[in-house]
C-alpha positions in Angstrom: 55.5 69.4 107.6 57.1 66.1 106.7 60.1 66.9 108.9 57.8 68.0 111.8 55.7 64.8 111.6 58.9 62.7 111.5 60.3 64.5 114.5 57.1 64.0 116.5 56.9 60.4 115.5 60.6 59.9 116.7 59.9 61.6 120.0 56.8 59.3 120.5 58.8 56.2 119.8 61.7 57.2 122.1 59.3 58.2 124.9 57.6 54.9 124.8 60.6 52.7 124.3 62.2 50.8 127.2 65.6 51.9 128.5 68.6 50.9 130.4 69.1 52.8 133.7 72.8 53.6 134.4 74.8 55.7 136.9 78.0 57.6 136.2 80.5 57.6 139.1 84.1 58.6 140.0 86.4 55.6 139.3 88.4 56.1 142.5 85.7 57.1 145.0 82.4 55.8 143.5 80.8 59.2 144.1 78.1 60.1 141.6 79.0 62.6 138.9 76.2 65.1 138.1 75.7 67.1 134.9 78.1 65.1 132.8 77.4 65.0 129.0 76.3 61.8 127.4 76.3 62.1 123.6 75.6 59.8 120.7 77.5 61.5 117.9 76.0 59.5 115.0 72.4 60.2 116.2 73.0 63.8 117.3 71.5 63.1 120.7 72.8 64.7 123.9 71.8 63.7 127.4 72.9 65.0 130.8 73.3 62.9 134.0 71.1 63.8 136.9 72.0 64.9 140.4 73.0 61.4 141.4 74.8 60.6 138.2 71.8 58.8 136.7 71.0 58.5 133.0 69.1 56.2 130.6 70.0 54.7 127.3 67.1 53.7 125.1 66.9 50.1 123.8 66.4 51.6 120.3 70.1 52.3 120.1 72.2 49.6 118.5 75.2 47.9 120.3 77.4 49.3 117.5 76.3 52.9 118.2 79.0 55.1 119.6 78.6 56.9 123.0 80.8 59.7 124.3 80.9 60.7 128.0 82.6 64.0 129.1 82.9 65.9 132.3 85.4 68.6 133.5 88.2 67.2 135.5 87.8 63.6 134.1 89.1 61.7 131.1 86.6 61.5 128.3 85.1 58.1 127.5 84.3 57.2 123.9 83.3 53.7 122.7 80.5 51.7 121.3 77.5 50.7 123.5 78.7 47.0 123.3 82.1 48.0 124.7 80.5 50.1 127.4 78.4 47.1 128.6 81.6 45.1 128.9 83.3 47.8 131.0 80.4 48.5 133.4 80.7 47.8 137.1 77.7 46.0 138.6 75.1 47.2 139.2 75.0 49.3 136.0 77.8 51.7 137.1 79.9 53.6 134.5 83.2 54.9 135.9 85.2 57.9 134.8 88.9 58.3 135.6 89.9 61.7 137.2 92.2 63.8 135.1 94.9 65.6 137.1 95.0 68.7 134.9 95.8 72.2 136.2 93.3 74.7 134.9 96.0 77.5 134.8 97.6 75.7 131.9 94.8 76.7 129.6 95.9 78.3 126.4 93.6 80.2 124.1 93.4 79.8 120.3 92.9 83.3 118.9 90.4 82.0 116.3 88.4 79.4 118.2 85.3 81.7 118.6 85.0 81.3 122.3 85.1 85.0 123.1 82.5 85.8 120.5 80.1 83.2 122.1 80.7 84.7 125.5 80.0 88.2 124.2 76.8 87.0 122.6 75.7 85.3 125.9 76.4 88.6 127.7 74.4 90.6 125.1 71.3 88.3 125.7 71.7 88.0 129.4 68.6 89.9 130.3 66.3 87.8 128.2 67.8 84.6 129.7 68.1 85.9 133.3 64.9 85.0 135.3 65.2 88.1 137.6 64.5 90.3 134.6 61.3 88.5 133.6 57.9 89.7 134.6 57.6 86.8 137.0 57.9 83.1 137.6 56.8 80.2 139.8 58.4 76.9 140.7 58.3 74.1 143.3 61.5 72.6 144.7 63.1 69.8 146.7 66.2 70.8 148.7 68.8 68.6 150.5 71.9 69.6 152.3 74.4 67.5 154.3 77.7 68.0 156.0 80.2 65.3 156.9 83.9 64.7 157.3 86.0 63.1 154.5 89.6 62.2 153.9 91.5 64.4 151.6 91.3 61.9 148.8 87.5 62.2 148.8 87.5 66.0 148.0 86.9 65.1 144.4 85.3 68.4 143.4 88.7 70.1 143.7 90.8 67.3 142.3 92.1 69.4 139.4 93.7 71.9 141.8 96.7 69.5 142.1 99.2 68.2 139.6 99.8 64.4 140.2 103.3 65.0 141.6 102.3 67.6 144.2 99.2 65.7 145.1 101.2 62.5 145.8 103.9 64.4 147.7 101.3 65.9 150.1 100.0 62.4 150.9 103.3 61.4 152.6 103.1 64.2 155.2 99.4 63.7 156.0 98.3 62.5 159.5 96.2 59.4 159.6 92.5 59.9 160.4 91.1 58.7 163.7 89.6 55.3 163.2 86.6 56.0 165.4 85.8 59.2 163.5 86.3 57.4 160.2 83.9 54.6 161.3 81.3 57.2 162.4 81.3 59.2 159.1 81.3 56.0 157.0 77.9 55.2 158.6 76.3 58.6 158.8 76.6 62.3 158.1 77.0 64.9 160.9 74.1 67.0 159.6 71.3 66.5 157.2 68.5 68.9 156.1 65.6 68.5 153.7 62.8 70.8 152.6 60.2 71.2 149.9 58.9 74.7 148.9 56.9 76.8 146.5 58.5 80.0 145.1 56.8 83.1 143.7 58.7 85.9 142.0 57.5 89.2 140.6 59.7 91.7 138.8 61.5 94.4 140.9 62.8 91.8 143.4 59.5 90.9 144.9 59.6 87.3 146.0 58.0 84.9 148.4 58.9 81.3 149.2 56.6 79.0 151.2 58.5 76.1 152.8 55.8 73.5 153.1 57.8 70.9 154.9 61.4 70.6 156.3 63.4 68.3 158.5 66.8 68.8 160.1 68.7 66.0 161.8 68.8 66.5 165.6 66.6 69.6 165.5 62.9 70.1 166.0 63.0 73.7 164.8 62.5 74.6 161.1 64.7 77.7 161.1 67.4 76.0 158.9 65.1 75.4 156.0 66.8 78.1 153.9 70.2 76.6 154.2 70.3 74.5 151.1 69.5 77.5 148.8 71.7 80.1 150.5 75.1 78.9 149.3 74.9 79.9 145.6 73.0 82.3 143.3 69.8 81.2 141.6 71.3 81.8 138.1 74.7 82.6 136.6 74.0 85.9 134.8 74.8 88.7 137.3 77.9 90.7 136.6 79.3 89.5 139.9 78.6 86.1 141.5 78.4 86.0 145.3 79.8 83.0 147.1 80.1 83.0 150.9 79.8 86.8 151.1 82.5 87.3 148.5 82.0 88.9 145.1 83.5 87.2 142.0 83.7 88.7 138.5 81.4 86.7 136.2 83.1 85.4 133.1 79.8 86.4 131.3 80.2 90.1 131.9 81.1 93.2 129.8 84.8 93.1 128.9 85.5 89.8 130.7 87.9 88.8 127.9 90.4 91.3 129.4 90.4 89.3 132.6 89.6 85.7 131.6 91.0 83.2 129.1 88.4 81.2 127.2 88.7 78.0 125.1 86.1 75.9 123.3 86.7 72.4 124.5 83.8 70.7 122.9 80.8 71.4 120.5 78.0 68.8 120.4 74.8 68.7 118.5 71.6 68.7 120.5 68.7 68.4 118.1 69.0 71.3 115.6 71.2 73.3 118.0 74.8 73.1 119.2 76.0 73.1 122.8 79.4 74.8 123.2 81.6 73.7 126.2 83.9 76.7 127.1 86.6 76.5 129.7 87.4 79.7 131.5 90.2 80.8 133.9 91.6 84.2 135.0 94.6 85.5 133.2 97.5 84.9 135.5 98.8 88.5 135.4 95.4 89.9 136.6 94.8 90.2 140.3 91.0 90.1 141.1 88.4 87.8 142.6 87.9 85.4 139.7 86.5 82.0 139.0 87.4 79.0 136.9 85.4 76.2 135.4 83.3 75.3 132.3 80.3 77.0 130.7 77.9 75.1 128.5 76.2 77.6 126.2 73.3 76.5 124.0 73.1 78.1 120.5 69.4 78.6 121.1 69.4 82.2 122.4 73.0 81.7 123.6 71.6 80.7 127.0 73.5 78.8 129.6 72.5 75.2 129.7 75.1 74.2 132.4 77.8 75.8 134.4 80.5 74.4 136.7 82.5 77.1 138.6 84.7 77.6 141.6 86.9 80.3 143.0 90.3 80.5 141.3 92.4 81.8 144.2 95.2 79.6 145.5 95.2 80.7 149.1 91.6 79.7 150.2 90.5 78.2 153.5 87.2 77.1 152.0 87.0 75.1 148.7 83.8 75.7 146.8 82.2 74.5 143.6 78.8 75.2 142.1 77.0 73.2 139.4 73.9 74.5 137.6 71.8 72.8 135.0 69.1 74.6 133.0 66.2 73.3 130.9 63.7 74.9 128.6 60.2 75.4 130.1 56.8 75.9 128.4 57.5 79.2 126.7 61.0 78.1 125.4 62.9 80.1 128.1 65.8 78.4 129.8 65.2 78.0 133.5 67.4 76.5 136.3 66.4 72.9 137.0 69.2 71.3 139.1 71.6 73.3 141.3 74.4 71.7 143.3 76.9 73.2 145.7 79.9 71.4 147.1 81.9 73.1 149.9 84.8 71.9 152.0 87.8 72.9 154.1 91.0 73.1 152.2 93.3 70.1 152.5 95.8 70.5 155.3 93.7 73.0 157.3 91.6 70.7 159.4 93.9 67.8 160.2 93.5 64.3 158.8 89.9 64.8 157.8 88.2 67.7 156.0 84.8 69.1 156.5 82.6 68.6 153.4 79.1 69.7 152.6 76.8 69.2 149.6 73.5 70.9 148.8 71.2 69.7 146.0 68.3 71.9 144.8 65.9 70.4 142.2 63.1 72.4 140.6 59.7 71.1 139.4 56.8 72.7 137.6 58.6 75.9 136.7 56.2 78.4 134.9 56.0 82.0 133.8 52.2 82.0 133.9 51.1 85.3 135.5 48.1 83.6 137.2 50.6 81.8 139.5 53.0 84.6 140.5 50.2 87.2 140.8 48.3 85.0 143.3 50.3 86.1 146.4 51.1 89.4 148.3 54.7 90.3 148.5 56.3 91.8 151.7 59.8 91.8 153.1 59.3 88.3 154.5 60.6 86.5 151.5 60.3 83.1 153.2 57.6 81.6 155.2 58.3 78.3 157.0 55.2 76.2 157.9 55.3 74.4 161.2 54.4 70.8 160.5 54.7 67.8 162.8 57.4 65.3 162.0 55.0 62.7 160.4 53.3 65.3 158.1 56.6 66.7 157.1 58.1 63.3 156.3 55.0 62.4 154.2 55.4 65.5 152.1 59.2 65.1 151.7 58.8 61.6 150.5 56.7 62.8 147.5 59.6 65.0 146.3 62.8 63.2 147.0 65.1 62.4 144.1 65.6 58.9 145.6 64.6 57.2 148.7 66.9 58.0 151.6 70.1 55.9 151.7 71.0 53.8 154.7 73.6 56.5 155.6 71.0 59.3 155.5 68.5 57.2 157.5 71.2 56.5 160.1 72.0 60.3 160.2 68.4 61.1 161.1 68.1 58.2 163.6 71.4 59.0 165.4 71.2 62.8 165.4 67.5 62.8 166.4 68.3 60.5 169.4 71.0 62.9 170.4 68.7 65.9 169.9 66.1 64.3 172.1 68.6 63.8 175.0 68.2 66.4 177.8 71.9 67.6 177.5 72.0 67.9 173.8 68.5 69.4 173.7 69.6 72.1 176.1 72.8 72.9 174.2 70.9 73.2 170.9 68.4 75.6 172.5 71.3 77.7 173.8 72.9 77.9 170.4 69.6 78.9 168.8 68.9 81.4 171.5 72.4 83.0 171.2 71.8 83.5 167.4 68.5 85.3 168.1 69.9 87.4 171.0 67.7 85.8 173.7 67.9 82.8 176.0 64.9 81.0 177.4 64.6 81.2 181.2 61.5 78.9 181.3 58.4 78.3 179.3 57.2 81.9 179.3 60.2 84.2 179.8 63.3 84.9 177.7 66.5 86.7 178.7 67.4 89.6 176.5 71.2 89.3 176.0 71.6 92.9 174.6 70.8 94.3 178.1 73.3 92.3 180.0 76.2 94.7 179.9 76.9 98.0 178.1 79.9 100.4 178.0 80.5 104.1 177.4 82.6 106.9 178.7 79.7 108.4 180.8 78.4 105.3 182.5 81.7 103.3 182.3 80.3 99.8 182.8 76.6 99.2 182.9 75.4 95.7 183.9 71.7 95.1 183.4 68.9 92.7 183.0 66.3 92.4 180.2 63.3 90.1 180.0 60.8 89.3 177.2 57.9 87.0 177.1 58.4 84.0 174.8 56.2 82.8 172.0 54.8 80.2 174.3 53.2 83.1 176.3 51.6 84.6 173.2 52.2 84.7 169.4 50.7 88.2 169.1 51.5 89.9 172.4 55.0 90.5 173.7 55.8 92.1 177.0 59.4 93.3 177.6 61.5 95.4 179.8 65.0 96.0 181.0 67.0 97.8 183.8 70.6 98.7 184.2 72.9 100.5 186.6 75.7 102.8 185.4 78.7 102.8 187.7 80.0 106.0 186.2 76.9 108.2 186.8 75.6 106.0 189.6 72.1 105.9 188.2 69.5 103.3 187.3 67.9 103.2 183.9 64.8 101.2 183.0 62.2 100.7 180.3 59.2 98.6 179.4 56.9 97.9 176.5 53.8 96.0 175.4 53.6 95.0 171.7 50.6 93.7 169.8 51.2 92.2 166.4 48.0 92.3 164.4 49.4 91.6 160.8 52.5 89.4 160.9 52.9 89.2 157.1 53.3 93.0 156.9 55.1 93.3 160.2 52.1 95.3 161.5 52.2 96.0 165.2 51.1 98.5 167.9 53.5 99.2 170.7 53.0 101.0 174.1 56.3 102.1 175.7 57.9 103.7 178.8 61.5 104.8 178.8 63.8 106.2 181.4 67.3 106.1 180.0 70.1 108.1 178.2 70.1 109.6 174.8 73.0 111.1 172.9 72.3 114.8 172.1 71.8 115.9 168.5 71.4 112.3 167.3 68.6 111.0 165.1 67.7 107.3 165.8 66.2 105.9 162.6 63.9 102.9 162.2 65.8 99.7 161.5 69.3 101.2 161.9 70.8 98.0 163.1 69.9 96.2 159.9 71.4 98.6 157.4 74.8 99.8 158.3 77.8 98.3 160.2 77.8 98.7 163.9 79.3 101.8 165.5 79.8 99.9 168.8 83.4 101.0 169.2 82.5 104.7 168.8 80.0 104.3 171.6 82.8 103.5 174.0 84.1 107.1 173.7 80.7 108.9 174.0 80.7 110.9 177.3 77.8 113.3 176.7 74.2 112.3 177.2 70.8 113.7 177.9 68.5 111.9 180.4 65.2 111.1 178.8 61.8 110.0 180.2 59.1 109.2 177.7 55.6 107.6 177.5 54.8 106.8 174.0 52.9 104.7 171.4 54.0 103.6 168.0 52.2 102.0 165.0 54.3 100.1 162.4 53.2 98.6 159.1 54.8 97.5 155.8 53.0 98.6 152.7 54.9 96.2 150.4 58.2 94.5 149.9 60.9 96.6 151.6 58.6 99.5 152.4 58.0 100.3 156.0 56.1 103.1 157.9 56.0 104.1 161.5 53.9 106.7 163.3 55.0 107.7 166.8 53.4 109.9 169.5 54.9 110.5 172.9 55.1 112.8 176.0 58.8 113.3 176.7 61.0 115.0 179.2 64.7 115.7 178.5 67.4 116.9 181.0 71.0 117.6 179.8 73.5 115.8 182.0 76.3 118.2 181.2 77.0 121.9 181.8 74.4 123.6 179.5 71.7 126.3 180.0 69.2 127.5 177.4 67.6 130.9 177.4 66.2 132.0 180.9 68.4 129.3 182.5 66.1 126.4 181.3 67.6 123.0 182.2 64.6 120.8 181.8 62.6 120.4 178.6 59.1 119.0 178.6 57.4 118.5 175.2 55.2 116.3 173.0 56.7 114.6 170.0 54.8 113.4 166.9 56.8 111.7 164.1 56.4 109.7 160.9 59.2 107.5 159.5 59.3 106.1 156.0 61.9 103.4 155.3 62.8 101.7 152.0 65.6 99.0 151.9 66.2 97.3 148.6 67.0 93.6 148.9 66.3 93.3 152.6 64.7 89.9 153.4 63.2 88.2 156.4 62.1 84.7 157.2 58.9 83.9 159.0 59.5 80.7 161.0 56.2 79.7 162.7 55.4 83.3 163.3 58.9 84.4 164.3 60.5 87.1 162.2 64.2 86.5 161.4 66.6 88.6 159.3 67.8 86.6 156.4 69.6 89.2 154.2 70.6 92.8 154.7 69.7 95.3 152.0 72.2 97.0 149.8 70.4 100.3 149.0 68.2 102.3 151.4 66.3 105.5 151.8 64.9 106.6 155.3 63.0 109.8 155.9 61.9 111.0 159.4 59.6 114.0 160.1 59.2 115.1 163.7 56.9 117.7 165.1 57.9 119.0 168.5 55.4 120.8 170.8 57.4 122.5 173.5 56.1 123.3 177.0 58.8 125.8 178.0 58.4 129.6 177.7 61.5 130.4 175.6 59.9 128.9 172.5 56.3 130.1 171.9 55.5 127.8 169.0 56.1 124.2 167.9 58.9 123.4 165.4 59.8 120.8 162.8 62.8 118.5 162.8 63.3 116.7 159.5 66.1 114.2 158.8 67.0 111.7 156.1 69.6 109.3 155.0 70.2 107.3 151.8 72.9 105.2 150.1 74.2 101.8 149.7 76.7 99.8 147.7 77.2 100.4 144.0 79.3 98.1 141.8 81.3 99.9 139.1 82.5 96.9 137.2 86.3 96.8 136.8 86.6 100.0 138.7 85.6 98.3 142.0 82.7 98.7 144.4 81.7 101.9 146.2 79.7 102.4 149.4 78.1 105.8 149.3 76.0 107.2 152.2 74.3 110.6 152.5 72.8 112.3 155.6 70.8 115.5 156.0 68.7 117.4 158.5 66.7 120.6 158.9 65.1 122.5 161.8 63.0 125.6 161.3 63.7 127.4 164.6 66.5 128.5 167.0 66.1 125.6 169.4 68.0 124.1 172.4 71.2 122.2 171.8 69.8 118.7 172.4 67.4 119.1 169.5 70.0 120.3 167.0 72.1 118.0 164.8 75.6 117.0 165.9 78.0 116.3 163.1 78.9 112.6 162.7 82.3 112.6 164.4 83.8 109.3 165.4 85.9 110.9 168.1 89.5 112.0 168.4 91.6 109.2 169.8 89.2 106.5 168.4 91.4 104.4 166.2 88.7 102.0 165.2 87.3 102.6 161.7 83.6 103.4 161.8 81.8 103.5 158.5 79.8 106.6 157.6 81.4 108.8 160.3 84.1 111.4 160.2 87.2 109.6 161.5 89.3 112.7 162.4 86.4 114.8 163.8 85.7 115.0 167.6 82.5 113.5 168.9 80.7 116.8 169.5 83.0 119.2 167.6 80.3 120.7 165.3 76.5 121.3 165.6 73.9 122.6 163.1 70.3 123.4 162.5 70.7 122.4 158.9 73.4 120.0 157.6 74.3 117.7 154.8 77.1 115.0 154.8 78.4 112.5 152.3 80.6 109.5 153.0 82.4 107.4 150.3 84.4 104.2 150.7 85.6 102.8 147.3 87.2 99.4 147.0 90.0 99.5 144.4 90.5 95.7 144.7 93.6 93.7 145.4 96.9 95.4 145.0 99.8 93.4 143.6 100.4 90.2 145.5 98.8 87.4 147.5 100.4 85.5 150.4 99.2 83.2 153.1 99.8 86.0 155.6 98.6 89.0 153.4 96.2 89.8 150.6 96.0 93.6 150.7 92.9 95.3 149.3 92.9 99.1 148.9 89.9 101.2 150.0 89.7 105.0 149.4 87.9 106.8 152.2 86.4 110.3 151.9 83.9 112.4 153.9 82.5 115.8 153.3 80.0 117.8 155.4 78.4 121.2 155.7 76.3 122.6 158.6 74.7 125.9 159.5 73.4 127.3 162.8 70.7 129.9 162.8 72.2 131.4 165.9 75.7 130.8 167.3 75.3 129.5 170.9 77.7 129.6 173.8 75.8 128.3 176.7 77.3 126.8 179.8 80.5 124.8 179.5 80.1 123.4 176.0 81.1 125.1 172.7 78.5 125.1 170.0 79.8 125.9 166.4 78.8 125.0 162.9 80.8 124.0 159.9 79.3 126.1 157.2 82.6 126.4 155.3 82.8 122.7 154.8 84.6 119.9 156.7 86.6 117.4 154.6 88.8 114.4 155.2 90.3 111.8 152.9 92.4 108.7 153.4 93.2 105.1 152.6 92.4 101.9 154.3 94.3 98.7 153.5 92.2 95.7 154.3 93.7 92.2 154.8 97.1 93.7 155.2 97.9 91.0 157.7 95.9 87.8 158.2 96.2 84.7 160.4 94.5 81.4 160.4 91.1 81.2 162.1 89.9 77.6 163.0 91.3 76.3 159.7 88.3 77.7 157.7 88.8 81.5 157.6 91.2 84.3 158.4 91.6 87.0 161.1 92.1 90.0 158.8 93.8 93.1 160.2 93.0 96.4 158.4 95.2 99.4 158.8 94.9 102.9 157.3 94.8 106.7 158.0 92.8 109.8 157.1 93.7 113.5 157.0 91.3 116.4 157.6 91.7 119.3 155.3 90.0 122.5 154.2 88.7 125.4 156.4 88.8 123.4 159.7 92.4 122.1 159.5 94.0 122.1 162.9 97.1 124.2 163.7 99.4 121.3 164.4 99.8 119.2 161.3 99.9 115.9 163.2 96.5 116.6 164.8 94.9 116.5 161.3 95.8 112.8 160.9 93.9 109.9 162.3 95.3 106.3 162.3 92.7 103.6 161.6 92.6 100.0 162.7 89.9 97.3 162.3 89.7 93.6 162.7 87.5 91.3 160.7 87.0 87.6 160.2 86.6 86.6 156.6 87.7 84.3 153.8 
């Protein structure tokens, strides 16, 4: 009790004592240093600098008390407070000297205990990772800016270079343009701020309400999610995703086989100890790894701070994340400050480098169920409120870390004036329209870009025109339509719809539709296909067999919760095969009614609601879609209705050190001997199609097999990088395999097409080498050329051996 009272009394005195406000900066650039450790060894007190390098020293300390300041990549500073006051730079600035130390020179003492601490942190990761809690709530202020800097100002990657190589590179560097240098010295090229409230419930249910946002030069609020999209919310997942790349977390099972660890410092914080552990990939290991420093608190072995960046040498984008955690009301450690620094690699962008920095500060974090149970969760994980400029500015001012600097004020003033100019305003609107697939033709009408031109082997080139009413016309009613003319078949196609959105939060809408177009026979269009799998656009170029379809229909869509969608469809349809085919009694035109229900679950899919407009933010990684169709025929050859059931499921599965697998299953069932257009065609990519198409049989013809009942499985497994890394090549091996079975109730041979099943099993396997060749793309990424091959084998092997092989090529843009 005596100890407790003394402790409370000490806290009361410190809290009410006056203090000296200081700021820690880089000695060469004067940039603030966040998350540095400020310790008083004799008093067992540990502080941390804030986002702008700020910290306070209580007047209760004596001038003779020692202070120690440490931060990764800088020389430590240890002296008395009196000596520190003599060394300070007005006004109250403390400067740290950069340390040009290469992280790959880290050596590990076998008995320093670092690995044991990392293992303990991994063992307790679930109790410290917020995503495994029942729920939480917080409020936040976010700021993101981009600018251009000289290479010397890329301080967050300073330790990449030894002093000799760094100085050598300076001599060959072009001088920056004086006008550009003057511009970026006065203002940034982009600035965004936002304040929000975040609700999270276990099983990945989340909702963020952006209460106010402001972007320089833009009136729209669609960029409000930028500041939080560049790094993970916490550092506990087995892999850390940065710019769409997955990096092995040093806090993961068996990470000691891939990383080196060393305790660099251990400081007392109250009754606990904070261990500073440096980590770096073992040089002989080839994998996507990170390097940096972890600060692990002996209380529950939770992360209190982390500094991390990708460790690869050949990177177009340099990246660093900093995270600071604090204990909240129930003693759990929760993120408090997050910072991301991102820039182009020196030498890739001329004399000046692109640099961006995002700060994310959390307030009022709580695990109180009354807070996170107070909202309904759907797949729209972010809702951006549309406030006028004055209201948004008032709200932002209450949450800013500091008042806006003169440089930030100049950024808003300059970019807003450009954004309000007619020419810049039109250009910004065009860029925003292109990203959404539509361009405004006036106040009420938008041009649908997807209808402008299409290609396939049947129509050849198909120019067209698509129009949609804009949100200025109505926020709940949308009218749309398109038309197109195929030069190959010399026929017009057209469609129109009217959509009424009655429950925006749950994507609830009723749609009335008319369609006169083409449909690939034996296909099953699923709800939301475009959001789940990679595009098969190249395959469509080779498709030369279509049915003409006319339909009048109505559909009702509603989400019942996060990631759960339902759609009911009813339509009167007419289908005409546009190829040589006759069903029984020479039937060539099929009239029928279709009634269907689709269930769709996509784990992790997220949308943003910006002033009522629904925008895809994040694609899901696992999915299940089921579709049940009831067909009521109006032709004499079939006397009763029949069912057509289909489903697909799959996604990405991370297998730790074994790599990542993409597994996708497809299946279908019909309960009658039905015409060819209603059967299921096997998922062939098409002979002669060299472009790799995920979840299709690469060496199978487009319409080679057909079935009443079928099941197919597709596997792509990433084995990781193989052996070496060069500026022109970073090969990554992917195993490809596909297996399928299909049964026909009755073998058909009608007209000029051959209809056969694959009941004995179709198989193909191969290898795809990604990033085999790569070339620079705008100094910030790479053109990656992927090359591979597959071979079909089993019962349906072709007579000529060479015909069983299919060469594969694909082109991607990535890091």
